C-alpha angles and dihedrals in degrees: 000000000000092000091048092050093051091046093053090045093054089050092053093046091047092050088055088068090066109023130049094210139016104209101320102334132060105260092234088061090061093062096071088049089058093052103032121030125133117166101209135142099243119156094263092049091049090050091055094043090053092044092049091049090050091048091059088068098048102030119115093200115045098188093053090048093051093048096048093040089056091047095051094044090049089050091055088052087055088052090048091055103044094049089061107109091217098068104065087121089062091052088053093049093046093051090048090054092048091048093054093046094046090051092049094045095046092051090048091049092049093049092050090046094049093049092037092234108167100193101126125084099244111047096177092058090052089060093057095048099257103156091184086069104178092047118089112265091238092053087052089053091057091050088053091047091055092045093052094042091052089048089057090051091048091044092234102155094184091054091047089054093044094048092047092051091051090050089050093049091052090075086214120148089217089049092055090049090052091050091053093052093044089056090048090051092051092049091047092050088053091049091244093130131122103358103031092218094149130053120212114195091201087069101042102039094068088050090052093048091048092056096085090052093050092043092052091048094050095046101037100039143031090259095114091048091051091052091049091050091049092052094046092047090058092058092041091051093057092043088055092049090054096044098045103036092090095042120106119234090012093157093076094034097058095047090063105034111023129071113237085014096159091056090051091049092049092051094050095044092049090050087056088046089063089058090052098046108033129140097013100043127202097276126249118306137069094246093055089049092051092047089054091052090051092047090053093043094240101145130132127226114262113230097190113111094219094051126062133195133023125319126216118206140140124278099253085237120107095209095050099039098044094044088055093044101042102031110188091358088070094075098062088049092049092048089049090055094043090051090066090067087077090071103095097198092057105021094113091047091053091044089052089051091051092048091048089054088069088076100024139038106199096149088129091068114096087214088067089055090047088058091050093046092047089059088057092045092058090063088074096048 
């Protein structure tokens, strides 16, 4: 049975390299459901069942509501399973599977990059070492964050180092944030915070050994410049939000004069969307959310030559998008997430997740719920 489970999981992960979805879900999402799935009426599952039922009455796209309702309820079942203190062996097996696949996928990506073989569907992801090629790069970052967080829990120093290197190579701002909070969690677990009175060579030796790799990347490539641009763009983004928020007709203005203008427009429009939808929300589902944006004329100008007209998408910010979608249901969910900060052994990991949500909203990923459930599991260790 164990061999069969691993075999099916490898198939699903391999399919994710070539196909965005298998039926209605990304195939990599199905792997956590194979390992961790516990249908149980816990408070968080009840919240999503009630919210899904409520959404059926206000949704403007029934299919989207049914798909995303199923996904979120399944994710709470994943959370229910991994927080069980009796399944540490499954966490170990799952991390072993992820490690093998990440090694295989990374080697494959590097070979294709070195020989410039463009045979996979998403070329840009290949260039930033995303072995799960057909999965969005940010979804890949959350998989790495779970893998590395679980490695900390399992005290697997090699996996911690491997996961951190992959996060670093992603050149993702969210990935860098996750690395910082992973390091803080490790230091806290070793009682090195806040006074740094003790030195643990197990922590600092990997950093010393990684220096030649980092030095080669910064000298021989544009990696350092890319990091600098990512950091500067964060500060520029929030300056633009402040400067443009009181400007009339900002949607057209920022497309022409402001860097990352579409992101600024999306943030401001989705903030207005909260005013239009609170406290009832739009109902669960991306299509219902987009229909609400259209109905309230909160689109942004599309700058791509091959695409005309406005586009209507979420804010790429968990707190903005889910407050608009869930309305008053958002607050129990937020309190649920904040409650995980009480768990000392994972408080920095959860804090990193909450900070990362400022620029992402991957609550639909079961790997995000694995991270949340893992924080609960450590209470029993």
